C-alpha positions as CSV (number, residue, x, y, z in Angstrom):
1,X,82.4,157.1,50.8
2,X,79.5,159.2,52.0
3,X,77.2,157.3,49.7
4,X,78.1,154.1,51.5
5,X,77.2,155.6,54.9
6,X,74.0,157.1,53.6
7,X,72.9,154.0,51.9
8,X,73.5,151.9,55.0
9,X,72.0,154.5,57.4
10,X,68.8,154.6,55.3
11,X,68.6,150.9,55.1
12,X,68.8,150.7,58.9
13,X,66.0,153.3,59.2
14,X,68.0,156.4,60.3
15,X,66.8,159.8,59.0
16,X,69.2,161.3,56.4
17,X,68.8,164.9,55.1
18,X,70.9,167.8,53.9
19,X,71.6,171.0,55.8
20,X,71.5,174.5,54.3
21,X,75.1,174.1,53.0
22,X,74.4,170.8,51.3
23,X,76.1,168.6,53.8
24,X,74.5,165.4,55.0
25,X,73.0,164.9,58.5
26,X,72.1,161.6,60.0
27,X,69.6,161.5,62.9
28,X,68.6,158.7,65.3
29,X,65.5,156.6,64.7
30,X,64.3,157.2,68.3
31,X,63.3,160.8,68.9
32,X,64.4,160.6,72.5
33,X,68.1,160.2,71.5
34,X,69.9,163.5,71.2
35,X,72.7,162.8,68.8
36,X,73.4,163.5,65.1
37,X,76.1,162.9,62.6
38,X,77.1,165.8,60.4
39,X,79.2,165.4,57.3
40,X,82.4,167.4,57.3
41,X,83.1,169.8,54.5
42,X,85.6,167.5,52.9
43,X,82.9,164.7,52.9
44,X,85.1,161.9,54.2
45,X,84.8,162.7,57.9
46,X,81.7,162.9,60.1
47,X,81.2,164.9,63.3
48,X,79.3,163.3,66.1
49,X,77.1,165.9,68.0
50,X,75.4,165.0,71.2
51,X,72.9,167.3,72.8
52,X,74.1,170.1,70.5
53,X,77.8,169.7,71.6
54,X,80.4,168.5,69.1
55,X,82.1,165.3,70.4
56,X,84.4,163.8,67.9
57,X,85.3,163.4,64.2
58,X,84.7,160.0,62.9
59,X,85.9,158.0,59.9
60,X,83.6,156.1,57.6
61,X,84.3,152.8,59.4
62,X,83.7,154.5,62.8
63,X,80.4,155.9,61.7
64,X,79.2,152.5,60.4
65,X,80.2,150.9,63.7
66,X,78.4,153.7,65.7
67,X,75.3,153.3,63.6
68,X,75.3,149.5,64.0
69,X,75.6,149.9,67.7
70,X,72.6,152.3,67.8
71,X,70.5,149.5,66.3
72,X,70.7,147.5,69.4
């Protein structure tokens, strides 16, 4: 499932990279936005972090909807 999210995020122009533990991170296209998505250890859930503060765990579908909304 992570591959689906990463493929779509990259296609939409979001920055995707791995952290020191090998988990994926997705960053906004606009540098002024202060959120990131962090892949959970299990790989199926993602953590939304805003301004350095964890906000919520998201499913694959929730992440895709979130990213699509960030395009607008």
